[in-house]
C-alpha positions, -999 to +999 in steps of 0.1 A: -219+435+012-224+423-021-242+384-027-214+375-050-185+383-024-199+363+001-178+328+007-193+293+024-177+276+048-199+248+045-178+224+025-165+196+042-127+181+030-129+145+018-116+122+045-086+103+035-093+068+029-067+050+053-084+014+054-077+009+019-038+021+026-037+001+053-048-032+027-024-019+003+004-022+025-007-056+038-008-072+008+025-052-003+042-069+028+027-104+022+037-101-014+075-090-005+078-121+021+065-146-004+089-132-027+116-133+000+106-171+007+107-185-027+137-168-040+154-184-008+139-221-019+152-217-052+189-203-041+190-235-017+178-258-045+204-247-069+231-246-038+224-282-028+219-293-070+257-284-073+269-298-042 
C-alpha cells in the first residue's frame, strides 16, 4: 500500500454552535415583541388623538 493513498479518519467535524443560535433567536423574539408593543402604543395614541 502506498503512503500517498492512505486516508486518515481522525478529523472531527466542528460542532454546530447552538448557544449562539439560541441567543440570536431570543434577541430576535424580544426585538419583535418590543417593536409590536411600540406599534400598538403608537396606533392607540393616534386612534385616541382623532376621537
